[in-house]
Jmol script that loads the backbone (N, CA, C; Angstrom):
load data "model"
ATOM      1  N   MET A   1     114.960  17.228  84.621  1.00  0.00           N
ATOM      2  CA  MET A   1     114.146  16.243  83.618  1.00  0.00           C
ATOM      3  C   MET A   1     114.196  17.125  82.358  1.00  0.00           C
ATOM      4  N   ALA A   2     114.049  16.462  81.382  1.00  0.00           N
ATOM      5  CA  ALA A   2     114.042  17.303  79.887  1.00  0.00           C
ATOM      6  C   ALA A   2     112.862  17.431  79.698  1.00  0.00           C
ATOM      7  N   ASN A   3     112.329  18.495  78.935  1.00  0.00           N
ATOM      8  CA  ASN A   3     110.961  18.982  78.620  1.00  0.00           C
ATOM      9  C   ASN A   3     111.043  18.111  77.241  1.00  0.00           C
ATOM     10  N   ALA A   4     109.423  18.083  77.067  1.00  0.00           N
ATOM     11  CA  ALA A   4     108.740  17.316  76.039  1.00  0.00           C
ATOM     12  C   ALA A   4     109.477  17.881  74.776  1.00  0.00           C
ATOM     13  N   VAL A   5     109.264  16.945  73.818  1.00  0.00           N
ATOM     14  CA  VAL A   5     109.852  17.138  72.419  1.00  0.00           C
ATOM     15  C   VAL A   5     108.682  16.070  71.485  1.00  0.00           C
ATOM     16  N   VAL A   6     108.414  16.752  70.748  1.00  0.00           N
ATOM     17  CA  VAL A   6     107.436  15.817  69.669  1.00  0.00           C
ATOM     18  C   VAL A   6     107.934  15.780  68.218  1.00  0.00           C
ATOM     19  N   THR A   7     107.719  14.472  67.731  1.00  0.00           N
ATOM     20  CA  THR A   7     108.255  14.283  66.646  1.00  0.00           C
ATOM     21  C   THR A   7     107.047  13.679  65.344  1.00  0.00           C
ATOM     22  N   VAL A   8     107.541  13.542  64.121  1.00  0.00           N
ATOM     23  CA  VAL A   8     106.414  13.087  63.250  1.00  0.00           C
ATOM     24  C   VAL A   8     107.004  11.495  63.208  1.00  0.00           C
ATOM     25  N   SER A   9     105.888  10.836  63.347  1.00  0.00           N
ATOM     26  CA  SER A   9     106.341   9.368  62.962  1.00  0.00           C
ATOM     27  C   SER A   9     106.398   9.205  61.527  1.00  0.00           C
ATOM     28  N   ALA A  10     106.917   8.149  60.904  1.00  0.00           N
ATOM     29  CA  ALA A  10     107.284   7.755  59.631  1.00  0.00           C
ATOM     30  C   ALA A  10     105.964   7.136  59.090  1.00  0.00           C
ATOM     31  N   GLY A  11     105.482   7.483  57.830  1.00  0.00           N
ATOM     32  CA  GLY A  11     104.515   6.789  57.079  1.00  0.00           C
ATOM     33  C   GLY A  11     103.395   7.693  57.101  1.00  0.00           C
ATOM     34  N   TYR A  12     103.491   9.187  56.725  1.00  0.00           N
ATOM     35  CA  TYR A  12     102.476  10.214  56.757  1.00  0.00           C
ATOM     36  C   TYR A  12     102.188  10.557  55.281  1.00  0.00           C
ATOM     37  N   LEU A  13     101.127  10.851  55.359  1.00  0.00           N
ATOM     38  CA  LEU A  13     100.844  11.212  53.833  1.00  0.00           C
ATOM     39  C   LEU A  13     100.784  12.572  53.357  1.00  0.00           C
ATOM     40  N   VAL A  14     100.927  12.833  52.142  1.00  0.00           N
ATOM     41  CA  VAL A  14     101.046  14.146  51.243  1.00  0.00           C
ATOM     42  C   VAL A  14     100.228  14.308  50.605  1.00  0.00           C
ATOM     43  N   ASP A  15      99.259  15.547  50.313  1.00  0.00           N
ATOM     44  CA  ASP A  15      98.301  15.659  49.568  1.00  0.00           C
ATOM     45  C   ASP A  15      98.713  17.301  48.897  1.00  0.00           C
ATOM     46  N   ASN A  16      99.565  17.406  47.759  1.00  0.00           N
ATOM     47  CA  ASN A  16      99.767  18.304  47.313  1.00  0.00           C
ATOM     48  C   ASN A  16      99.022  19.024  45.962  1.00  0.00           C
ATOM     49  N   THR A  17      98.260  19.749  46.621  1.00  0.00           N
ATOM     50  CA  THR A  17      97.097  20.304  45.734  1.00  0.00           C
ATOM     51  C   THR A  17      97.460  21.887  44.986  1.00  0.00           C
ATOM     52  N   GLN A  18      96.500  22.210  44.202  1.00  0.00           N
ATOM     53  CA  GLN A  18      97.070  23.384  43.786  1.00  0.00           C
ATOM     54  C   GLN A  18      97.436  24.506  44.507  1.00  0.00           C
ATOM     55  N   LYS A  19      96.545  25.211  45.670  1.00  0.00           N
ATOM     56  CA  LYS A  19      97.120  25.642  46.475  1.00  0.00           C
ATOM     57  C   LYS A  19      97.841  25.300  47.942  1.00  0.00           C
ATOM     58  N   LEU A  20      97.469  24.198  48.409  1.00  0.00           N
ATOM     59  CA  LEU A  20      97.744  23.931  49.745  1.00  0.00           C
ATOM     60  C   LEU A  20      98.651  22.504  49.571  1.00  0.00           C
ATOM     61  N   VAL A  21      99.500  22.608  50.625  1.00  0.00           N
ATOM     62  CA  VAL A  21     100.482  21.216  50.604  1.00  0.00           C
ATOM     63  C   VAL A  21      99.690  20.752  51.903  1.00  0.00           C
ATOM     64  N   GLN A  22      98.971  19.437  52.423  1.00  0.00           N
ATOM     65  CA  GLN A  22      98.421  19.135  52.966  1.00  0.00           C
ATOM     66  C   GLN A  22      99.292  17.602  53.252  1.00  0.00           C
ATOM     67  N   ILE A  23      99.206  17.600  55.248  1.00  0.00           N
ATOM     68  CA  ILE A  23     100.183  16.503  55.358  1.00  0.00           C
ATOM     69  C   ILE A  23      99.339  15.851  56.683  1.00  0.00           C
ATOM     70  N   HIS A  24      99.340  14.301  56.343  1.00  0.00           N
ATOM     71  CA  HIS A  24      98.467  13.941  57.643  1.00  0.00           C
ATOM     72  C   HIS A  24      99.149  12.635  58.178  1.00  0.00           C
ATOM     73  N   GLY A  25      99.309  12.760  59.415  1.00  0.00           N
ATOM     74  CA  GLY A  25     100.551  11.726  59.851  1.00  0.00           C
ATOM     75  C   GLY A  25     100.071  11.821  61.480  1.00  0.00           C
ATOM     76  N   ALA A  26     101.335  11.499  62.374  1.00  0.00           N
ATOM     77  CA  ALA A  26     100.719  10.878  63.845  1.00  0.00           C
ATOM     78  C   ALA A  26     102.366  11.429  64.295  1.00  0.00           C
ATOM     79  N   LEU A  27     101.881  12.391  65.373  1.00  0.00           N
ATOM     80  CA  LEU A  27     102.864  12.663  66.297  1.00  0.00           C
ATOM     81  C   LEU A  27     103.153  11.794  67.329  1.00  0.00           C
ATOM     82  N   VAL A  28     104.241  11.927  68.176  1.00  0.00           N
ATOM     83  CA  VAL A  28     104.629  11.235  69.269  1.00  0.00           C
ATOM     84  C   VAL A  28     105.329  12.467  70.223  1.00  0.00           C
ATOM     85  N   ILE A  29     105.129  12.463  71.120  1.00  0.00           N
ATOM     86  CA  ILE A  29     105.555  13.218  72.219  1.00  0.00           C
ATOM     87  C   ILE A  29     106.720  12.365  73.012  1.00  0.00           C
ATOM     88  N   SER A  30     107.894  13.077  73.231  1.00  0.00           N
ATOM     89  CA  SER A  30     108.940  12.331  74.192  1.00  0.00           C
ATOM     90  C   SER A  30     109.483  13.208  74.948  1.00  0.00           C
ATOM     91  N   GLY A  31     110.411  12.941  75.925  1.00  0.00           N
ATOM     92  CA  GLY A  31     110.883  14.017  77.393  1.00  0.00           C
ATOM     93  C   GLY A  31     109.928  13.444  78.360  1.00  0.00           C
ATOM     94  N   ALA A  32     110.370  14.176  79.415  1.00  0.00           N
ATOM     95  CA  ALA A  32     109.857  13.747  80.596  1.00  0.00           C
ATOM     96  C   ALA A  32     108.767  14.785  81.124  1.00  0.00           C
ATOM     97  N   THR A  33     108.804  16.073  80.931  1.00  0.00           N
ATOM     98  CA  THR A  33     107.947  17.222  81.658  1.00  0.00           C
ATOM     99  C   THR A  33     107.377  18.061  80.692  1.00  0.00           C
ATOM    100  N   TYR A  34     106.118  18.421  80.729  1.00  0.00           N
ATOM    101  CA  TYR A  34     105.625  19.426  79.853  1.00  0.00           C
ATOM    102  C   TYR A  34     106.168  20.702  80.259  1.00  0.00           C
ATOM    103  N   PRO A  35     106.355  21.435  79.170  1.00  0.00           N
ATOM    104  CA  PRO A  35     107.177  22.750  79.538  1.00  0.00           C
ATOM    105  C   PRO A  35     106.040  23.796  79.630  1.00  0.00           C
ATOM    106  N   VAL A  36     106.406  25.123  80.222  1.00  0.00           N
ATOM    107  CA  VAL A  36     105.697  26.203  80.133  1.00  0.00           C
ATOM    108  C   VAL A  36     105.525  26.868  78.910  1.00  0.00           C
ATOM    109  N   GLY A  37     103.922  27.049  78.803  1.00  0.00           N
ATOM    110  CA  GLY A  37     103.410  27.695  77.519  1.00  0.00           C
ATOM    111  C   GLY A  37     103.209  26.525  76.386  1.00  0.00           C
ATOM    112  N   GLY A  38     103.379  25.208  76.385  1.00  0.00           N
ATOM    113  CA  GLY A  38     103.363  24.114  75.290  1.00  0.00           C
ATOM    114  C   GLY A  38     104.463  23.715  74.548  1.00  0.00           C
ATOM    115  N   ILE A  39     104.043  22.562  74.005  1.00  0.00           N
ATOM    116  CA  ILE A  39     105.219  21.927  73.247  1.00  0.00           C
ATOM    117  C   ILE A  39     105.346  22.728  71.991  1.00  0.00           C
ATOM    118  N   PRO A  40     107.224  22.669  71.549  1.00  0.00           N
ATOM    119  CA  PRO A  40     107.135  23.610  70.188  1.00  0.00           C
ATOM    120  C   PRO A  40     106.520  22.409  69.320  1.00  0.00           C
ATOM    121  N   LEU A  41     105.762  22.811  68.058  1.00  0.00           N
ATOM    122  CA  LEU A  41     105.101  22.239  67.112  1.00  0.00           C
ATOM    123  C   LEU A  41     105.221  22.705  65.868  1.00  0.00           C
ATOM    124  N   ASP A  42     105.260  24.033  65.631  1.00  0.00           N
ATOM    125  CA  ASP A  42     105.304  24.513  64.161  1.00  0.00           C
ATOM    126  C   ASP A  42     106.936  24.067  63.644  1.00  0.00           C
ATOM    127  N   SER A  43     107.540  24.430  64.536  1.00  0.00           N
ATOM    128  CA  SER A  43     109.091  24.120  64.021  1.00  0.00           C
ATOM    129  C   SER A  43     109.318  22.439  63.471  1.00  0.00           C
ATOM    130  N   VAL A  44     108.411  22.091  64.155  1.00  0.00           N
ATOM    131  CA  VAL A  44     108.687  20.404  63.842  1.00  0.00           C
ATOM    132  C   VAL A  44     107.970  19.825  62.338  1.00  0.00           C
ATOM    133  N   LEU A  45     106.710  20.887  62.221  1.00  0.00           N
ATOM    134  CA  LEU A  45     106.096  20.367  60.980  1.00  0.00           C
ATOM    135  C   LEU A  45     106.750  21.399  59.798  1.00  0.00           C
ATOM    136  N   LEU A  46     107.240  22.343  60.130  1.00  0.00           N
ATOM    137  CA  LEU A  46     107.923  22.917  58.873  1.00  0.00           C
ATOM    138  C   LEU A  46     109.496  22.314  58.607  1.00  0.00           C
ATOM    139  N   ALA A  47     109.707  21.578  59.370  1.00  0.00           N
ATOM    140  CA  ALA A  47     111.032  20.951  58.916  1.00  0.00           C
ATOM    141  C   ALA A  47     110.823  19.706  58.206  1.00  0.00           C
ATOM    142  N   LEU A  48     109.533  19.193  58.093  1.00  0.00           N
ATOM    143  CA  LEU A  48     109.013  17.790  56.997  1.00  0.00           C
ATOM    144  C   LEU A  48     109.591  18.621  55.493  1.00  0.00           C
ATOM    145  N   PRO A  49     110.227  17.940  54.885  1.00  0.00           N
ATOM    146  CA  PRO A  49     110.613  18.215  53.405  1.00  0.00           C
ATOM    147  C   PRO A  49     109.685  18.553  52.924  1.00  0.00           C
ATOM    148  N   GLU A  50     108.542  17.703  52.879  1.00  0.00           N
ATOM    149  CA  GLU A  50     107.377  18.447  51.998  1.00  0.00           C
ATOM    150  C   GLU A  50     106.750  19.583  52.116  1.00  0.00           C
ATOM    151  N   ALA A  51     106.964  20.068  53.447  1.00  0.00           N
ATOM    152  CA  ALA A  51     106.389  21.731  53.720  1.00  0.00           C
ATOM    153  C   ALA A  51     107.319  22.467  53.206  1.00  0.00           C
ATOM    154  N   THR A  52     106.935  22.984  51.799  1.00  0.00           N
ATOM    155  CA  THR A  52     107.529  23.959  50.976  1.00  0.00           C
ATOM    156  C   THR A  52     106.606  24.874  50.739  1.00  0.00           C
ATOM    157  N   THR A  53     106.929  26.255  51.973  1.00  0.00           N
ATOM    158  CA  THR A  53     106.336  26.941  52.109  1.00  0.00           C
ATOM    159  C   THR A  53     107.070  28.269  52.735  1.00  0.00           C
ATOM    160  N   ASN A  54     106.657  29.271  52.385  1.00  0.00           N
ATOM    161  CA  ASN A  54     107.200  30.478  53.197  1.00  0.00           C
ATOM    162  C   ASN A  54     106.255  31.467  53.859  1.00  0.00           C
ATOM    163  N   SER A  55     105.268  30.810  54.136  1.00  0.00           N
ATOM    164  CA  SER A  55     104.189  31.482  54.747  1.00  0.00           C
ATOM    165  C   SER A  55     103.684  30.878  56.168  1.00  0.00           C
ATOM    166  N   GLY A  56     104.245  29.628  56.608  1.00  0.00           N
ATOM    167  CA  GLY A  56     104.235  29.194  57.823  1.00  0.00           C
ATOM    168  C   GLY A  56     103.134  28.031  57.796  1.00  0.00           C
ATOM    169  N   VAL A  57     102.539  27.596  58.855  1.00  0.00           N
ATOM    170  CA  VAL A  57     101.642  26.545  59.005  1.00  0.00           C
ATOM    171  C   VAL A  57     100.434  27.293  58.796  1.00  0.00           C
ATOM    172  N   ALA A  58      99.334  26.706  57.908  1.00  0.00           N
ATOM    173  CA  ALA A  58      98.170  27.571  57.521  1.00  0.00           C
ATOM    174  C   ALA A  58      97.060  27.080  58.699  1.00  0.00           C
ATOM    175  N   TYR A  59      96.990  25.888  58.963  1.00  0.00           N
ATOM    176  CA  TYR A  59      96.268  25.074  60.041  1.00  0.00           C
ATOM    177  C   TYR A  59      96.878  23.743  60.291  1.00  0.00           C
ATOM    178  N   CYS A  60      96.207  23.790  61.484  1.00  0.00           N
ATOM    179  CA  CYS A  60      96.738  22.026  62.248  1.00  0.00           C
ATOM    180  C   CYS A  60      95.689  21.666  62.779  1.00  0.00           C
ATOM    181  N   ILE A  61      95.145  20.555  63.004  1.00  0.00           N
ATOM    182  CA  ILE A  61      93.874  20.092  63.609  1.00  0.00           C
ATOM    183  C   ILE A  61      94.793  18.571  64.384  1.00  0.00           C
ATOM    184  N   LEU A  62      94.578  18.600  65.437  1.00  0.00           N
ATOM    185  CA  LEU A  62      95.197  17.358  66.448  1.00  0.00           C
ATOM    186  C   LEU A  62      94.332  16.896  67.226  1.00  0.00           C
ATOM    187  N   THR A  63      94.195  15.266  66.789  1.00  0.00           N
ATOM    188  CA  THR A  63      93.157  14.485  67.575  1.00  0.00           C
ATOM    189  C   THR A  63      94.106  13.185  68.090  1.00  0.00           C
ATOM    190  N   ASP A  64      93.688  12.923  69.518  1.00  0.00           N
ATOM    191  CA  ASP A  64      94.157  11.883  69.923  1.00  0.00           C
ATOM    192  C   ASP A  64      93.763  10.579  69.765  1.00  0.00           C
ATOM    193  N   ASP A  65      94.847   9.550  68.951  1.00  0.00           N
ATOM    194  CA  ASP A  65      94.320   8.275  68.600  1.00  0.00           C
ATOM    195  C   ASP A  65      94.239   7.465  69.700  1.00  0.00           C
ATOM    196  N   THR A  66      94.520   7.732  71.016  1.00  0.00           N
ATOM    197  CA  THR A  66      94.413   6.599  71.691  1.00  0.00           C
ATOM    198  C   THR A  66      93.342   6.785  72.967  1.00  0.00           C
ATOM    199  N   GLY A  67      92.437   7.902  72.767  1.00  0.00           N
ATOM    200  CA  GLY A  67      91.605   8.169  73.872  1.00  0.00           C
ATOM    201  C   GLY A  67      91.760   8.617  75.110  1.00  0.00           C
ATOM    202  N   SER A  68      93.025   8.863  75.156  1.00  0.00           N
ATOM    203  CA  SER A  68      93.394   9.398  76.808  1.00  0.00           C
ATOM    204  C   SER A  68      92.412  10.546  77.446  1.00  0.00           C
ATOM    205  N   GLY A  69      91.550  11.318  76.678  1.00  0.00           N
ATOM    206  CA  GLY A  69      90.968  12.094  77.498  1.00  0.00           C
ATOM    207  C   GLY A  69      91.376  13.458  77.152  1.00  0.00           C
ATOM    208  N   TYR A  70      92.704  13.646  76.916  1.00  0.00           N
ATOM    209  CA  TYR A  70      93.218  14.941  76.985  1.00  0.00           C
ATOM    210  C   TYR A  70      92.863  15.731  75.704  1.00  0.00           C
ATOM    211  N   VAL A  71      92.863  17.055  75.476  1.00  0.00           N
ATOM    212  CA  VAL A  71      92.767  17.399  74.250  1.00  0.00           C
ATOM    213  C   VAL A  71      94.009  18.175  73.867  1.00  0.00           C
ATOM    214  N   PHE A  72      94.242  17.924  72.486  1.00  0.00           N
ATOM    215  CA  PHE A  72      95.618  18.904  72.014  1.00  0.00           C
ATOM    216  C   PHE A  72      95.312  19.847  71.191  1.00  0.00           C
ATOM    217  N   GLN A  73      95.912  21.079  70.898  1.00  0.00           N
ATOM    218  CA  GLN A  73      95.469  22.113  70.438  1.00  0.00           C
ATOM    219  C   GLN A  73      97.096  23.095  69.819  1.00  0.00           C
ATOM    220  N   ARG A  74      96.742  23.241  68.796  1.00  0.00           N
ATOM    221  CA  ARG A  74      97.841  24.198  68.293  1.00  0.00           C
ATOM    222  C   ARG A  74      97.509  25.443  68.401  1.00  0.00           C
ATOM    223  N   ILE A  75      98.563  26.566  69.056  1.00  0.00           N
ATOM    224  CA  ILE A  75      98.161  27.550  69.352  1.00  0.00           C
ATOM    225  C   ILE A  75      99.317  28.362  68.229  1.00  0.00           C
ATOM    226  N   PRO A  76      98.459  29.227  67.189  1.00  0.00           N
ATOM    227  CA  PRO A  76      99.065  29.736  66.188  1.00  0.00           C
ATOM    228  C   PRO A  76     100.029  30.748  66.632  1.00  0.00           C
ATOM    229  N   SER A  77      99.829  31.607  67.709  1.00  0.00           N
ATOM    230  CA  SER A  77     100.608  32.543  68.009  1.00  0.00           C
ATOM    231  C   SER A  77     101.788  32.638  68.336  1.00  0.00           C
ATOM    232  N   THR A  78     101.920  31.282  68.971  1.00  0.00           N
ATOM    233  CA  THR A  78     103.384  30.891  69.662  1.00  0.00           C
ATOM    234  C   THR A  78     103.703  29.641  68.656  1.00  0.00           C
ATOM    235  N   GLY A  79     102.918  28.866  67.999  1.00  0.00           N
ATOM    236  CA  GLY A  79     103.665  27.818  67.017  1.00  0.00           C
ATOM    237  C   GLY A  79     104.076  26.626  68.268  1.00  0.00           C
ATOM    238  N   THR A  80     103.251  26.716  69.229  1.00  0.00           N
ATOM    239  CA  THR A  80     103.136  25.519  70.173  1.00  0.00           C
ATOM    240  C   THR A  80     101.821  24.445  70.452  1.00  0.00           C
ATOM    241  N   MET A  81     102.101  23.187  70.880  1.00  0.00           N
ATOM    242  CA  MET A  81     100.995  22.492  71.081  1.00  0.00           C
ATOM    243  C   MET A  81     100.410  22.546  72.495  1.00  0.00           C
ATOM    244  N   MET A  82      99.460  22.781  72.776  1.00  0.00           N
ATOM    245  CA  MET A  82      98.916  23.230  74.199  1.00  0.00           C
ATOM    246  C   MET A  82      98.158  21.760  74.400  1.00  0.00           C
ATOM    247  N   ILE A  83      98.377  21.130  75.726  1.00  0.00           N
ATOM    248  CA  ILE A  83      97.602  20.253  76.137  1.00  0.00           C
ATOM    249  C   ILE A  83      96.823  20.528  77.202  1.00  0.00           C
ATOM    250  N   LEU A  84      95.333  20.031  77.143  1.00  0.00           N
ATOM    251  CA  LEU A  84      94.317  20.489  78.048  1.00  0.00           C
ATOM    252  C   LEU A  84      93.786  19.554  78.627  1.00  0.00           C
ATOM    253  N   GLN A  85      93.219  19.831  79.778  1.00  0.00           N
ATOM    254  CA  GLN A  85      92.696  18.972  80.798  1.00  0.00           C
ATOM    255  C   GLN A  85      91.330  19.464  81.511  1.00  0.00           C
ATOM    256  N   VAL A  86      90.459  18.674  81.717  1.00  0.00           N
ATOM    257  CA  VAL A  86      89.312  19.176  82.687  1.00  0.00           C
ATOM    258  C   VAL A  86      90.040  19.567  84.006  1.00  0.00           C
ATOM    259  N   PRO A  87      89.589  20.915  84.776  1.00  0.00           N
ATOM    260  CA  PRO A  87      90.359  21.273  85.771  1.00  0.00           C
ATOM    261  C   PRO A  87      89.840  20.562  87.241  1.00  0.00           C
ATOM    262  N   PRO A  88      90.602  20.358  88.025  1.00  0.00           N
ATOM    263  CA  PRO A  88      90.401  19.542  88.963  1.00  0.00           C
ATOM    264  C   PRO A  88      88.872  19.765  89.844  1.00  0.00           C
ATOM    265  N   SER A  89      88.793  21.001  89.745  1.00  0.00           N
ATOM    266  CA  SER A  89      87.547  21.522  90.525  1.00  0.00           C
ATOM    267  C   SER A  89      86.449  21.256  89.620  1.00  0.00           C
ATOM    268  N   GLY A  90      86.318  20.979  88.364  1.00  0.00           N
ATOM    269  CA  GLY A  90      85.122  21.095  87.147  1.00  0.00           C
ATOM    270  C   GLY A  90      85.194  19.470  87.000  1.00  0.00           C
ATOM    271  N   SER A  91      84.064  19.354  86.020  1.00  0.00           N
ATOM    272  CA  SER A  91      83.743  18.139  85.552  1.00  0.00           C
ATOM    273  C   SER A  91      83.238  18.280  84.207  1.00  0.00           C
ATOM    274  N   LEU A  92      83.087  17.264  83.725  1.00  0.00           N
ATOM    275  CA  LEU A  92      82.534  17.356  82.362  1.00  0.00           C
ATOM    276  C   LEU A  92      80.937  17.363  82.044  1.00  0.00           C
ATOM    277  N   THR A  93      80.434  17.595  83.481  1.00  0.00           N
ATOM    278  CA  THR A  93      78.859  17.998  83.265  1.00  0.00           C
ATOM    279  C   THR A  93      79.000  19.302  83.684  1.00  0.00           C
ATOM    280  N   THR A  94      79.649  20.267  83.914  1.00  0.00           N
ATOM    281  CA  THR A  94      79.923  21.563  84.098  1.00  0.00           C
ATOM    282  C   THR A  94      80.291  22.386  83.161  1.00  0.00           C
ATOM    283  N   ALA A  95      80.116  23.572  83.124  1.00  0.00           N
ATOM    284  CA  ALA A  95      80.802  24.487  82.000  1.00  0.00           C
ATOM    285  C   ALA A  95      82.027  24.968  82.279  1.00  0.00           C
ATOM    286  N   ALA A  96      82.845  24.468  83.068  1.00  0.00           N
ATOM    287  CA  ALA A  96      84.103  25.208  83.418  1.00  0.00           C
ATOM    288  C   ALA A  96      85.106  24.723  82.244  1.00  0.00           C
ATOM    289  N   PRO A  97      85.679  25.625  81.551  1.00  0.00           N
ATOM    290  CA  PRO A  97      86.712  25.565  80.718  1.00  0.00           C
ATOM    291  C   PRO A  97      88.143  24.707  81.024  1.00  0.00           C
ATOM    292  N   LEU A  98      88.292  23.962  79.996  1.00  0.00           N
ATOM    293  CA  LEU A  98      89.459  23.055  80.046  1.00  0.00           C
ATOM    294  C   LEU A  98      90.804  24.165  80.231  1.00  0.00           C
ATOM    295  N   GLN A  99      91.501  23.594  81.281  1.00  0.00           N
ATOM    296  CA  GLN A  99      93.076  24.050  81.494  1.00  0.00           C
ATOM    297  C   GLN A  99      94.146  23.711  81.120  1.00  0.00           C
ATOM    298  N   GLN A 100      95.271  24.119  80.899  1.00  0.00           N
ATOM    299  CA  GLN A 100      96.493  23.621  80.190  1.00  0.00           C
ATOM    300  C   GLN A 100      97.134  23.012  81.289  1.00  0.00           C
ATOM    301  N   LEU A 101      97.735  21.860  80.862  1.00  0.00           N
ATOM    302  CA  LEU A 101      98.459  21.021  81.956  1.00  0.00           C
ATOM    303  C   LEU A 101      99.668  22.069  82.788  1.00  0.00           C
ATOM    304  N   PRO A 102      99.405  21.685  84.102  1.00  0.00           N
ATOM    305  CA  PRO A 102     100.574  22.365  84.622  1.00  0.00           C
ATOM    306  C   PRO A 102     102.390  22.205  84.238  1.00  0.00           C
ATOM    307  N   SER A 103     102.924  22.992  84.171  1.00  0.00           N
ATOM    308  CA  SER A 103     104.489  22.785  83.561  1.00  0.00           C
ATOM    309  C   SER A 103     104.837  21.820  84.932  1.00  0.00           C
ATOM    310  N   SER A 104     105.904  21.196  84.069  1.00  0.00           N
ATOM    311  CA  SER A 104     107.017  20.023  84.657  1.00  0.00           C
ATOM    312  C   SER A 104     105.567  19.028  85.237  1.00  0.00           C
ATOM    313  N   THR A 105     104.525  18.784  84.319  1.00  0.00           N
ATOM    314  CA  THR A 105     103.973  17.444  84.895  1.00  0.00           C
ATOM    315  C   THR A 105     104.498  16.263  84.132  1.00  0.00           C
ATOM    316  N   SER A 106     104.614  15.446  84.407  1.00  0.00           N
ATOM    317  CA  SER A 106     105.003  14.133  83.759  1.00  0.00           C
ATOM    318  C   SER A 106     104.169  13.745  82.599  1.00  0.00           C
ATOM    319  N   LEU A 107     105.130  13.275  81.733  1.00  0.00           N
ATOM    320  CA  LEU A 107     104.037  13.250  80.416  1.00  0.00           C
ATOM    321  C   LEU A 107     104.137  11.706  80.131  1.00  0.00           C
ATOM    322  N   GLN A 108     104.510  10.647  81.295  1.00  0.00           N
ATOM    323  CA  GLN A 108     104.544   9.420  80.563  1.00  0.00           C
ATOM    324  C   GLN A 108     103.053   9.033  80.407  1.00  0.00           C
ATOM    325  N   GLY A 109     102.737   8.288  79.279  1.00  0.00           N
ATOM    326  CA  GLY A 109     101.368   7.859  78.767  1.00  0.00           C
ATOM    327  C   GLY A 109     100.700   8.883  78.019  1.00  0.00           C
ATOM    328  N   ILE A 110     100.986  10.271  77.876  1.00  0.00           N
ATOM    329  CA  ILE A 110     100.362  11.103  77.524  1.00  0.00           C
ATOM    330  C   ILE A 110     100.714  11.045  76.012  1.00  0.00           C
ATOM    331  N   GLY A 111      99.865  11.320  74.948  1.00  0.00           N
ATOM    332  CA  GLY A 111     100.854  11.779  73.501  1.00  0.00           C
ATOM    333  C   GLY A 111     101.302  10.619  72.853  1.00  0.00           C
ATOM    334  N   THR A 112     101.097   9.615  73.093  1.00  0.00           N
ATOM    335  CA  THR A 112     101.749   8.306  72.590  1.00  0.00           C
ATOM    336  C   THR A 112     101.695   8.599  70.971  1.00  0.00           C
ATOM    337  N   ARG A 113     100.560   8.707  70.773  1.00  0.00           N
ATOM    338  CA  ARG A 113     100.096   8.933  69.340  1.00  0.00           C
ATOM    339  C   ARG A 113      99.240  10.042  69.108  1.00  0.00           C
ATOM    340  N   ILE A 114      99.400  10.863  68.322  1.00  0.00           N
ATOM    341  CA  ILE A 114      98.670  12.282  68.259  1.00  0.00           C
ATOM    342  C   ILE A 114      98.378  12.412  66.660  1.00  0.00           C
ATOM    343  N   HIS A 115      97.201  12.132  66.047  1.00  0.00           N
ATOM    344  CA  HIS A 115      96.937  12.264  64.721  1.00  0.00           C
ATOM    345  C   HIS A 115      96.648  13.665  64.318  1.00  0.00           C
ATOM    346  N   PHE A 116      97.664  14.349  63.361  1.00  0.00           N
ATOM    347  CA  PHE A 116      97.581  15.971  62.604  1.00  0.00           C
ATOM    348  C   PHE A 116      97.057  15.670  61.322  1.00  0.00           C
ATOM    349  N   ASP A 117      96.441  16.885  61.119  1.00  0.00           N
ATOM    350  CA  ASP A 117      96.094  17.191  60.027  1.00  0.00           C
ATOM    351  C   ASP A 117      96.837  18.638  59.452  1.00  0.00           C
ATOM    352  N   VAL A 118      97.779  18.953  58.570  1.00  0.00           N
ATOM    353  CA  VAL A 118      98.199  20.139  58.512  1.00  0.00           C
ATOM    354  C   VAL A 118      98.553  20.630  57.170  1.00  0.00           C
ATOM    355  N   ALA A 119      98.308  22.160  56.980  1.00  0.00           N
ATOM    356  CA  ALA A 119      98.232  22.580  55.865  1.00  0.00           C
ATOM    357  C   ALA A 119      98.892  23.841  55.545  1.00  0.00           C
ATOM    358  N   PHE A 120      99.715  23.887  54.717  1.00  0.00           N
ATOM    359  CA  PHE A 120     100.552  25.084  54.063  1.00  0.00           C
ATOM    360  C   PHE A 120     100.243  25.625  53.035  1.00  0.00           C
ATOM    361  N   LYS A 121     100.178  26.972  52.860  1.00  0.00           N
ATOM    362  CA  LYS A 121     100.078  27.564  51.303  1.00  0.00           C
ATOM    363  C   LYS A 121     101.480  27.116  50.617  1.00  0.00           C
ATOM    364  N   ARG A 122     101.245  26.898  49.270  1.00  0.00           N
ATOM    365  CA  ARG A 122     102.178  26.512  48.658  1.00  0.00           C
ATOM    366  C   ARG A 122     103.108  27.463  48.079  1.00  0.00           C
ATOM    367  N   ASN A 123     104.610  27.422  47.806  1.00  0.00           N
ATOM    368  CA  ASN A 123     105.138  28.530  47.244  1.00  0.00           C
ATOM    369  C   ASN A 123     104.442  28.796  45.959  1.00  0.00           C
ATOM    370  N   ALA A 124     104.591  30.061  45.607  1.00  0.00           N
ATOM    371  CA  ALA A 124     104.728  30.468  44.016  1.00  0.00           C
ATOM    372  C   ALA A 124     105.388  29.927  43.199  1.00  0.00           C
TER     373      ALA A 124
END
end "model"
wireframe off; spacefill off
backbone 0.3
color backbone group
């Protein structure tokens, strides 16, 4: 099975301020399975034509537009998107931390539309 791939949907917005380039849009996950360590994200965001930077992603906030209950988080050290869920032994009423999806989990119905707010430092 093919690992998951994330793409940016058409129609995203760009705010090009004095020090930052901010892009707001939607991501869609395609592919069959969740890869070990998360889905590559920074390379996708940096490939946008408006991401004119030589310093990488400053920050990226991810939220689920569909209300699936999964939490999407960018890991800056690896440039990947991690999908988190409530552990099988925990519940929303316990203090158990969220855990990453196991690798090879089928992604059917997960991440059909993930809103992103990303910022890059502008090139001088």
